[in-house]
C-alpha positions as semicolon CSV with decimal commas, in nm:
position;residue;x (nm);y (nm);z (nm)
1;M;-0,263;-0,091;-3,076
2;T;-0,429;-0,201;-3,372
3;P;-0,599;-0,502;-3,398
4;Q;-0,361;-0,651;-3,674
5;L;-0,078;-0,599;-3,426
6;V;-0,222;-0,722;-3,121
7;D;-0,282;-1,026;-3,373
8;R;0,079;-1,041;-3,447
9;V;0,208;-1,041;-3,073
10;T;-0,028;-1,318;-2,956
11;R;0,116;-1,540;-3,221
12;A;0,463;-1,433;-3,173
13;A;0,383;-1,541;-2,837
14;G;0,307;-1,876;-2,939
15;N;0,244;-2,109;-2,600
16;Q;0,337;-1,833;-2,347
17;S;0,058;-1,721;-2,117
18;G;-0,015;-1,369;-2,089
19;H;-0,248;-1,080;-2,241
20;V;-0,196;-0,815;-2,471
21;A;-0,384;-0,448;-2,370
22;I;-0,312;-0,104;-2,462
23;V;-0,149;0,073;-2,177
24;G;-0,116;0,407;-2,325
25;Q;-0,170;0,593;-2,638
26;E;0,058;0,867;-2,660
27;S;0,181;1,007;-2,961
28;P;0,542;1,027;-3,110
29;I;0,698;1,351;-3,068
30;D;0,994;1,489;-3,262
31;L;1,299;1,560;-2,990
32;D;1,523;1,873;-3,026
33;S;1,733;1,843;-3,340
34;D;1,979;2,037;-3,199
35;D;2,027;1,814;-2,881
36;G;2,008;1,488;-3,082
37;Q;2,332;1,629;-3,313
38;R;2,505;1,722;-3,013
39;V;2,448;1,407;-2,861
40;G;2,570;1,241;-3,171
41;D;2,906;1,468;-3,190
42;C;3,005;1,404;-2,905
43;A;2,977;0,993;-2,903
44;R;3,179;1,044;-3,201
45;L;3,420;1,244;-3,034
46;I;3,486;0,992;-2,774
47;G;3,506;0,702;-3,004
48;V;3,146;0,563;-2,934
49;P;2,939;0,431;-3,226
50;C;2,571;0,603;-3,263
51;R;2,300;0,620;-3,487
52;R;1,985;0,855;-3,470
53;M;1,643;0,634;-3,407
54;V;1,315;0,635;-3,391
55;S;1,179;0,485;-3,083
56;L;0,803;0,397;-3,029
57;A;0,835;0,352;-2,601
58;D;0,682;0,545;-2,370
59;H;0,945;0,772;-2,245
60;D;0,947;1,085;-1,995
61;A;1,120;1,255;-2,266
62;Q;0,801;1,285;-2,445
63;Y;0,645;1,504;-2,191
64;F;0,991;1,738;-2,088
65;A;1,015;1,778;-2,486
66;S;0,679;1,983;-2,463
67;V;0,857;2,244;-2,237
68;M;1,204;2,221;-2,279
69;P;1,472;2,083;-2,554
70;T;1,500;1,736;-2,498
71;G;1,717;1,461;-2,623
72;T;1,752;1,064;-2,539
73;I;2,097;0,841;-2,513
74;F;2,007;0,443;-2,588
75;V;2,226;0,164;-2,485
76;P;2,247;-0,162;-2,669
77;S;2,080;-0,445;-2,455
78;E;2,144;-0,831;-2,562
79;G;1,940;-0,973;-2,812
80;G;1,767;-0,602;-2,828
81;C;1,561;-0,690;-2,519
82;G;1,453;-0,356;-2,393
83;N;1,193;-0,271;-2,100
84;S;1,145;-0,636;-2,014
85;P;1,224;-0,868;-1,710
86;R;1,531;-1,037;-1,944
87;E;1,679;-0,715;-2,019
88;F;2,063;-0,739;-1,980
89;T;2,296;-0,442;-2,098
90;K;2,693;-0,525;-2,077
91;P;2,871;-0,316;-1,803
92;Q;3,113;-0,174;-2,106
93;Q;2,774;-0,046;-2,251
94;L;2,641;0,111;-1,961
95;Q;2,996;0,288;-1,922
96;A;3,005;0,415;-2,289
97;G;2,638;0,529;-2,251
98;F;2,726;0,724;-1,925
99;D;3,030;0,858;-2,125
100;V;2,789;1,009;-2,386
101;M;2,573;1,156;-2,139
102;L;2,834;1,316;-1,946
103;K;3,036;1,451;-2,249
104;T;2,697;1,585;-2,353
105;L;2,635;1,752;-2,046
106;L;2,976;1,927;-2,036
107;A;2,912;2,072;-2,407
108;L;2,575;2,179;-2,280
109;D;2,736;2,369;-2,004
110;A;3,012;2,524;-2,231
111;A;2,772;2,631;-2,476
112;L;2,558;2,808;-2,215
113;S;2,840;2,975;-2,049
114;A;2,947;3,091;-2,417
């Protein structure tokens, strides 16, 4: 985390108490583009809006990607607040994410069985 980012976070926190610290320094990785395409195709097939994203969060996918094709599915949280005690995702958003995951897994299985 750069000193500029620490300063920006500290200023944004305003009168909130807390501490800013580096907790990990994993490098960003590229996930499997075929899996990303498959997830997007499956989402569109069942009418779930989607888009490609860059995530700076530390996810298990970073570690799996070094040994197998890997993709992720993110669902929107209210106010864009994720990985926080204040995070809230509507049940219908969770259901949509599950439906995309299920459709993707079925598509992967069909591709492997072909």
